[in-house]
KETORRO-984244 format. One record per residue (C-alpha): y, z negated, x; residue in three letters. Coordinates in steps of 0.5 Angstrom, whole numbers, padded with zeros to 4 digits, always signed. Each point is the difference from the previous one (the first is absolute). Layout:
N
YZXALA/...
//
This chain:
603
+0000+0000+0000UNK/+0005-0001+0006UNK/-0001+0007+0002UNK/+0002+0002-0007UNK/+0006-0004-0001UNK/+0002+0003+0007UNK/-0001+0007-0002UNK/+0004-0002-0007UNK/+0005-0003+0004UNK/+0002+0007+0003UNK/+0001+0003-0007UNK/+0006-0005-0002UNK/+0005+0005+0003UNK/-0002+0005-0005UNK/-0001-0004-0006UNK/+0004+0004-0005UNK/-0004+0007+0001UNK/-0006-0005-0001UNK/+0003-0002-0006UNK/+0001+0007-0002UNK/-0007+0003+0002UNK/-0003-0006-0004UNK/+0004+0002-0006UNK/-0002+0007+0000UNK/-0007-0001+0001UNK/+0000-0005-0006UNK/+0003+0007-0004UNK/-0006+0004+0003UNK/-0005-0005-0002UNK/+0003+0000-0007UNK/+0000+0007+0000UNK/-0008+0000+0001UNK/-0001-0005-0006UNK/+0004+0005-0004UNK/-0004+0006+0002UNK/-0006-0004-0002UNK/+0003-0002-0007UNK/+0002+0007-0001UNK/-0008+0002+0000UNK/-0002-0002-0007UNK/+0006+0003-0004UNK/-0002+0007+0004UNK/-0007+0000-0002UNK/+0001-0004-0007UNK/+0006+0004-0002UNK/+0002+0006+0004UNK/-0007+0003+0001UNK/-0002-0002-0007UNK/+0003+0005-0005UNK/-0002-0005-0006UNK/+0004-0006+0003UNK/+0006-0003-0004UNK/+0007+0001+0003UNK/+0002-0007+0000UNK/+0003-0002+0006UNK/-0004-0002+0007UNK/-0001-0007+0001UNK/+0002-0002+0007UNK/-0003-0007-0001UNK/+0000-0006-0006UNK/+0002-0007+0000UNK/-0005-0004-0002UNK/+0001-0005-0005UNK/+0006+0003-0002UNK/-0003+0006-0003UNK/+0005+0004+0003UNK/-0001+0007+0004UNK/+0005+0003+0005UNK/+0000+0008-0001UNK/+0001+0005+0006UNK/+0005+0003-0005UNK/+0005-0006+0001UNK/+0001+0002+0007UNK/+0002+0008-0001UNK/+0005+0003-0004UNK/-0001+0001-0008UNK/+0000+0007+0000UNK/-0007+0000+0004UNK/-0005-0001-0006UNK/-0006+0004+0002UNK/-0006-0004+0003UNK/-0002+0005+0005UNK/+0008+0001+0002UNK/+0000-0008+0001UNK/-0006+0000+0004UNK/+0002+0006+0004UNK/+0007-0003+0002UNK/-0003-0007+0001UNK/-0005+0003+0005UNK/+0005+0004+0004UNK/+0005-0006+0000UNK/-0005-0005+0002UNK/-0002+0005+0006UNK/+0007+0001+0002UNK/+0002-0007+0000UNK/-0007-0002+0004UNK/+0001+0006+0005UNK/+0008-0002+0002UNK/-0002-0008+0000UNK/-0006+0001+0004UNK/+0004+0005+0005UNK/+0006-0005+0001UNK/-0005-0006+0000UNK/-0004+0003+0005UNK/+0006+0002+0004UNK/+0003-0007+0000UNK/-0006-0003+0002UNK/-0002+0004+0006UNK/+0007+0000+0002UNK/+0000-0008+0000UNK/-0007+0001+0004UNK/+0002+0004+0005UNK/+0006-0004+0001UNK/-0003-0006+0001UNK/-0005+0003+0005UNK/+0006+0003+0004UNK/+0003-0007+0000UNK/-0007-0003+0002UNK/-0001+0005+0005UNK/+0007-0001+0003UNK/-0001-0007+0000UNK/-0007+0000+0004UNK/+0003+0005+0005UNK/+0006-0005+0001UNK/-0005-0006+0001UNK/-0004+0004+0005UNK/+0005+0003+0004UNK/+0003-0007+0001UNK/-0006-0003+0003UNK/-0001-0002+0007UNK/-0003+0004+0005UNK/-0006-0005+0000UNK/-0001+0002-0008UNK/-0001+0007+0002UNK/-0005-0001+0006UNK/-0004-0004-0005UNK/+0000+0005-0006UNK/-0003+0007+0001UNK/+0005+0005-0002UNK/-0005+0003-0005UNK/+0000-0006-0004UNK/+0007+0000+0000UNK/+0001+0007-0002UNK/-0005-0001-0005UNK/+0003-0006-0004UNK/+0007+0004+0000UNK/-0003+0007-0003UNK/-0007-0001-0003UNK/+0000-0007-0002UNK/+0007+0001-0003UNK/-0002+0006-0003UNK/-0006-0003-0005UNK/+0006-0005-0002UNK/+0004+0006-0002UNK/-0005+0003-0004UNK/-0001-0007-0004UNK/+0007-0002-0001UNK/+0002+0007-0002UNK/-0005+0005-0003UNK/-0005-0006-0002UNK/+0006-0004-0003UNK/+0002+0006-0004UNK/-0007+0001-0003UNK/-0001-0008-0001UNK/+0006+0000-0004UNK/-0001+0006-0004UNK/-0008-0002-0001UNK/+0002-0007-0002UNK/+0005+0002-0005UNK/-0004+0005-0003UNK/-0006-0004-0001UNK/+0004-0006-0004UNK/+0003+0006-0005UNK/-0007+0003+0000UNK/-0003-0007-0002UNK/+0005-0001-0005UNK/-0002+0007-0003UNK/-0008-0002+0000UNK/+0001-0007-0003UNK/+0005+0004-0005UNK/-0006+0005-0002UNK/-0005-0005-0001UNK/+0000-0007+0003UNK/-0007-0002-0001UNK/-0003+0006+0004UNK/+0006-0001+0005UNK/-0002-0007+0002UNK/-0008+0002+0001UNK/+0003+0006+0004UNK/+0004-0005+0005UNK/-0006-0004+0001UNK/-0003+0005+0005UNK/+0007-0001+0004UNK/-0002-0006+0004UNK/-0006+0004+0002UNK/+0004+0004+0004UNK/+0006-0004+0002UNK/-0005-0006+0004UNK/-0004+0005+0004UNK/+0007+0003+0002UNK/+0003-0006+0002UNK/-0006-0001+0005UNK/+0000+0007+0002UNK/+0008-0001+0002UNK/-0001-0006+0005UNK/-0006+0004+0003UNK/+0005+0006+0001UNK/+0006-0004+0002UNK/-0005-0002+0006UNK/-0003+0007+0001UNK/+0007+0002+0000UNK/+0003-0004+0006UNK/-0006+0001+0004UNK/+0001+0008-0001UNK/+0007-0001+0002UNK/-0002-0004+0007UNK/-0005+0006+0001UNK/+0006+0005-0001UNK/+0004-0004+0005UNK/-0006+0000+0005UNK/+0000+0008-0001UNK/+0008+0000+0001UNK/-0002-0004+0007UNK/-0005+0005+0002UNK/+0005+0006-0001UNK/+0006-0004+0003UNK/-0004-0001+0006UNK/-0003+0007+0001UNK/+0007+0004-0001UNK/+0004-0004+0004UNK/-0005+0000+0006UNK/-0002+0007-0001UNK/+0001+0002+0007UNK/-0005-0005+0002UNK/-0005+0002-0005UNK/+0000+0007+0002UNK/+0000-0001+0008UNK/-0006-0004-0001UNK/-0003+0005-0005UNK/-0001-0006-0005UNK/+0001+0004-0007UNK/-0007+0000-0002UNK/+0000-0008+0001UNK/+0007-0001-0004UNK/-0003+0005-0006UNK/-0006-0005+0000UNK/+0005-0006+0000UNK/+0004+0003-0006UNK/-0006+0002-0004UNK/-0003-0007+0001UNK/+0007-0003-0003UNK/+0000+0005-0006UNK/-0007-0001-0001UNK/+0002-0008-0001UNK/+0006+0002-0004UNK/-0005+0004-0005UNK/-0005-0005-0001UNK/+0006-0005-0002UNK/+0003+0005-0004UNK/-0006+0002-0004UNK/-0001-0008-0002UNK/+0006+0000-0004UNK/-0001+0007-0002UNK/-0006-0002-0003UNK/+0003-0007-0003UNK/+0005+0004-0003UNK/-0004+0006-0003UNK/-0004-0005-0004UNK/+0005-0002-0005UNK/+0001+0007-0003UNK/-0007+0001-0002UNK/-0001-0007-0003UNK/+0006+0002-0004UNK/-0003+0006-0002UNK/-0007-0003-0002UNK/+0003-0005-0004UNK/+0005+0005-0004UNK/-0006+0004-0002UNK/-0004-0006-0002UNK/+0006-0002-0004UNK/+0001+0007-0003UNK/-0007+0000-0002UNK/+0000-0006-0004UNK/+0007+0002-0003UNK/-0003+0006-0003UNK/-0005-0003-0003UNK/+0004-0005-0003UNK/+0006+0004-0003UNK/-0005+0005-0003UNK/-0002-0005-0005UNK/+0007-0002-0001UNK/+0002+0007-0001UNK/-0006+0002-0005UNK/+0002-0006-0004UNK/+0007+0002+0000UNK/+0003-0006+0003UNK/+0003+0004+0006UNK/+0002+0007+0001UNK/-0002+0005+0005UNK/+0007+0000+0002UNK/+0001-0008+0001UNK/-0007+0000+0004UNK/+0002+0006+0005UNK/+0007-0004+0001UNK/-0004-0006+0001UNK/-0004+0003+0005UNK/+0005+0004+0003UNK/+0004-0007+0001UNK/-0006-0003+0003UNK/-0002+0005+0005UNK/+0007+0001+0002UNK/+0000-0008+0001UNK/-0006+0000+0005UNK/+0004+0005+0004UNK/+0005-0005+0002UNK/-0005-0005+0001UNK/-0004+0004+0005UNK/+0007+0002+0003UNK/+0002-0007+0001UNK/-0007-0002+0004UNK/+0002+0006+0004UNK/+0007-0003+0001UNK/-0003-0007+0002UNK/-0004+0004+0005UNK/+0006+0003+0003UNK/+0004-0007+0000UNK/-0006-0003+0003UNK/+0000+0005+0006UNK/+0008-0001+0000UNK/-0001-0007+0001UNK/-0005+0001+0005UNK/+0004+0004+0004UNK/+0006-0004-0001UNK/-0003-0006+0004UNK/+0001+0003+0007UNK/+0007+0002-0002UNK/+0002-0007-0002UNK/-0004-0002+0006UNK/+0005+0003+0005UNK/+0006-0001-0005UNK/-0002-0008+0001UNK/-0001+0001+0008UNK/+0005-0005+0003UNK/+0005+0004+0004UNK/+0000-0003+0007UNK/+0006+0003+0003UNK/+0006-0002-0005UNK/+0007-0003+0001UNK/+0001-0007+0000UNK/+0004-0003-0006UNK/+0007+0000+0004UNK/-0002+0005+0005UNK/+0006+0003+0004UNK/+0002+0007+0002UNK/-0001+0000+0007UNK/+0006+0001+0004UNK/+0001+0006+0005UNK/-0005-0001+0006UNK/+0004-0003+0006UNK/-0003-0005+0005UNK/-0008+0000+0000UNK/-0007+0000-0003UNK/-0003-0007+0001UNK/-0008-0001-0001UNK/-0001-0008+0000UNK/-0007-0003+0001UNK/-0002+0006-0005UNK/-0007+0000-0002UNK/-0004+0005-0004UNK/-0007+0001-0003UNK/-0002+0006-0005UNK/-0006-0005-0002UNK/+0000-0008-0001UNK/-0003-0003+0007UNK/+0000+0007+0004UNK/+0007+0000+0004UNK/+0003+0006+0002UNK/+0006-0002+0003UNK/+0001-0007+0003UNK/+0006-0004+0003UNK/+0005+0007+0001UNK/+0007-0002+0002UNK/+0004+0006+0002UNK/+0007+0001+0000UNK/+0003+0008+0000UNK/+0007+0001+0001UNK/+0005+0005-0003UNK/-0001+0006+0003UNK/-0006-0002+0004UNK/-0006+0005+0001UNK/-0006-0005-0001UNK/-0007+0004+0001UNK/-0007-0004-0003UNK/-0006+0002+0004UNK/-0007-0002+0000UNK/-0007+0002-0001UNK/-0002+0003-0007UNK/+0000-0006-0005UNK/+0004-0005+0004UNK/+0005+0000-0006UNK/+0006+0004+0002UNK/+0001+0004-0006UNK/-0001-0006-0004UNK/+0005-0004+0004UNK/+0005+0006-0001UNK/-0002+0000-0008UNK/+0002-0007-0001UNK/+0008+0002+0002UNK/+0001+0004-0007UNK/-0005-0005-0004UNK/-0006+0005-0001UNK/-0004-0006+0001UNK/+0002-0008-0001UNK/+0000-0004+0006UNK/-0005-0006-0001UNK/+0004-0005+0004UNK/+0006+0000+0004UNK/+0006+0005-0002UNK/+0003+0006+0002UNK/+0008+0000+0000UNK/+0005+0006+0001UNK/+0007-0003+0002UNK/-0003-0007-0002UNK/-0002+0002-0007UNK/-0007-0001-0002UNK/-0003+0007-0002UNK/-0003-0004-0006UNK/+0007-0002-0002UNK/+0003+0007-0001UNK/+0000+0005-0005UNK/-0006+0005+0002UNK/+0004+0006-0001UNK/+0006-0002+0004UNK/-0005-0002+0006UNK/-0004+0007+0000UNK/+0007+0004-0001UNK/+0001-0002+0007UNK/-0007+0002+0003UNK/-0002+0007+0002UNK/-0007+0001+0001UNK/-0004+0006+0004UNK/-0007-0001+0000UNK/-0006+0004+0003UNK/-0003+0002-0007UNK/+0007+0004-0002UNK/+0000+0000-0007UNK/+0004+0006-0004UNK/+0000+0002-0007UNK/-0002+0006-0003UNK/+0007+0002-0001UNK/+0006+0004+0004UNK/+0002-0001+0007UNK/+0007-0002-0003UNK/-0003-0005-0005UNK/-0005-0003+0006UNK/+0006-0002+0004UNK/+0004-0003-0005UNK/-0006-0004-0002UNK/+0003-0008+0000UNK/+0007+0002+0001UNK/+0005+0000-0006UNK/+0004+0006-0002UNK/+0001+0003+0007UNK/+0004+0007+0001UNK/-0003+0006+0003UNK/+0004-0001+0006UNK/-0003-0006+0002UNK/-0007+0002-0002UNK/+0001+0006+0005UNK/+0003-0004+0005UNK/-0006-0005+0000UNK/-0005+0006+0000UNK/+0004+0002+0007UNK/+0000-0006+0003UNK/-0008-0001-0001UNK/-0001+0007+0003UNK/-0002+0003-0007UNK/+0005+0005-0002UNK/-0003+0005+0004UNK/-0006+0001-0003UNK/+0002-0002-0007UNK/+0005+0006+0000UNK/-0006+0004+0002UNK/-0004-0002-0006UNK/+0000+0005-0006UNK/+0005-0003-0004UNK/+0003-0005+0005UNK/+0002-0007-0002UNK/-0003+0002-0007UNK/-0007+0002+0002UNK/-0006-0004-0003UNK/-0004-0004+0005UNK/-0006-0001-0004UNK/-0004-0007-0001UNK/+0001-0004+0006UNK/+0004+0005+0004UNK/-0006+0004+0001UNK/+0004+0006+0001UNK/+0003-0003+0006UNK/-0003-0001+0007UNK/+0000-0007+0002UNK/+0006+0000+0005UNK/+0004+0003-0006UNK/-0002-0005-0005UNK/+0002-0006+0005UNK/+0007+0004+0001UNK/+0001+0000-0007UNK/-0002-0007-0001UNK/+0005-0002+0006UNK/+0005+0004-0004UNK/-0001-0004-0006UNK/+0001-0007+0004UNK/+0006+0003+0003UNK/+0003+0002-0007UNK/-0002-0007-0002UNK/+0004-0003+0006UNK/-0003-0007+0001UNK/+0002-0005+0005UNK/-0007-0002+0001UNK/-0006+0005+0002UNK/-0007-0001+0000UNK/-0004+0006+0004UNK/-0008-0001-0001UNK/-0004+0005+0004UNK/+0005+0005-0001UNK/-0002+0005+0005UNK/-0008-0002+0001UNK/-0002+0007-0004UNK/+0004+0005+0003UNK/-0001+0005+0005UNK/+0004+0000+0007UNK/+0005+0005-0003UNK/+0001-0003-0006UNK/+0000-0007+0003UNK/+0006+0002+0004UNK/+0004+0002-0006UNK/-0002-0006-0004UNK/+0002-0004+0006UNK/+0007+0003+0001UNK/+0001-0001-0008UNK/-0002-0007+0001UNK/+0005-0001+0005UNK/+0005+0002-0004UNK/-0002-0004-0006UNK/-0001-0006+0004UNK/+0007+0000+0003UNK/+0004-0006-0002UNK/-0005-0003-0004UNK/-0005-0006+0001UNK/-0007+0003+0001UNK/-0007-0003-0001UNK/-0005+0005+0003UNK/-0007+0000-0001UNK/-0004+0004+0005UNK/-0007+0001+0004UNK/+0003+0005+0005UNK/+0004-0004+0005UNK/+0004+0006+0002UNK/+0004-0001-0007UNK/+0002-0007+0001UNK/+0002+0000+0008UNK/+0007+0000-0002UNK/+0000-0005-0005UNK/+0004-0006+0002UNK/-0005-0005-0001UNK/-0008+0001-0001UNK/-0004-0005-0004UNK/-0007+0000+0001UNK/-0005-0003-0006UNK/-0007-0001+0001UNK/-0004-0003-0006UNK/+0006-0002-0004UNK/+0004-0004+0006UNK/+0006+0002+0004UNK/-0003+0000+0007UNK/+0005+0004+0004UNK/+0007+0001+0000UNK/+0005+0004+0005UNK/+0002+0007+0002UNK/-0005+0006+0002UNK/+0001-0002+0008UNK/-0001-0007-0001UNK/-0006+0000-0004UNK/-0004+0006+0004UNK/+0000-0004+0006UNK/-0002-0007-0003UNK/-0007+0001-0001UNK/-0001-0001-0007UNK/-0002+0004-0006UNK/+0006+0005+0000UNK/-0002+0001+0007UNK/-0007+0001-0002UNK/+0002+0005-0006UNK/+0004+0004+0005UNK/-0005+0001+0005UNK/-0005+0002-0005UNK/+0005+0005-0002UNK/+0002+0002+0007UNK/-0007+0001+0002UNK/-0001+0004-0007UNK/+0006+0005+0002UNK/-0003+0001+0007UNK/-0007+0002-0003UNK/
//
């Protein structure tokens, strides 16, 4: 019920349209009832030339012996029975058609709007999570929640909701007609309804569980797709196409098995209704035949009753399907609300201040960090980086270099100690103001499937074309940009795959230059480049680093020799600090790393 209340909460902004939709669906139900009432005069009066020409009775008021005639609602000049019936049939059909169209439109408008709001909220919630959240939750699962899970909710909130309202009001009106024709026979007919409703309720719970399992399997499928497509070069290089195809087939097989479970459960309700309906009709034909023979009722009355009864079974059958779709939506919403309820780790504290422009230093004060409780990665880090200083972080893989640098923009939260910029704890300032003063160029250059111009502008607010071109020139990127088919307006493909590694890095450097941050983090920015590309990128980086406070992370010691200070990290602890000249002859870890690379270079 909590999930239902939360879904209904998204409908509140659209209450007026919902009210109109309900009113219009009431009209649709009433029209269905009037259609059933028109059957008796059609058979007993219009199709019977010997019938009397008295007015057509819509309904009688018990105990008062008063009848309401259809002619009471029509102009006085319409007196022929067939004319009355014909006009009534056309009028009812028009009223029903217009009302159903408008009601369906309003309900679907509400449903699609609610799902848009829910999808936007979920995306905003996920995109606001920390880096740690994304490392714990597979990309395919997140994509599945935003797309396929919410798609099922959309179907339930829009199309299913419209069908539920229509069938509910239609059922109420048709039941009224049935009891008007013959309340005794109607009561007997209604006895069979619990035989359908009770099994449907049990099926609904089963369908809900199966739907959740189906969505989980779909998330697994998305994970396989995401990993395969993003790593397609490795798949091709190792000739693993067959293996990936088998992995995909296994995922689709699991999805098929789970999907067929709820399909079987959903398919049971319709045949059950058909069988019960056939039994009911057979019994009614036997009973009504006797009444007609004894002139207790007319053929038209029986046909009208039978029509209304059969039409009433249709809403019951559809409502069981609505219930199944509703259970699927609830199953899909579990994962959606799970992500919505996940606490955001990186949030601004109450009273957080805007970080003033960086002026003095970055200070790590007894900083410790661990990804998992009891498994420390960084321990007792004390380090001060002055304004305009270039500090290099070196060490073996897994030592904690990238993690240490990632703590400055608060990609992760320190476990103990604090990081301060000009004395301001990074946890006490607004995240946006903190990250606005930090630029990052990483080993894995992330570009978007957009134009060169828009990729350079990413992260900068309303830059002019002059500033964009200047950033590209300083990053030594404009030359190859102008050689492209459409220059700055050229689409570069997903993750910039149409560019070389060196070109991608220079675009990323231009992006950082345009942002113009006082603090810069370079994480293995040249590790994957050939010699010529590295030379160009190094020159572009030199332009980028000018006048900034820079933290450089590199395995290749040749890229950090000119740093003001080199910080050597080993197993999460700072073990050496100094210049290249000071460390290379000290006989410590830095000299060992330097000698290993020097020997490798000679070999």
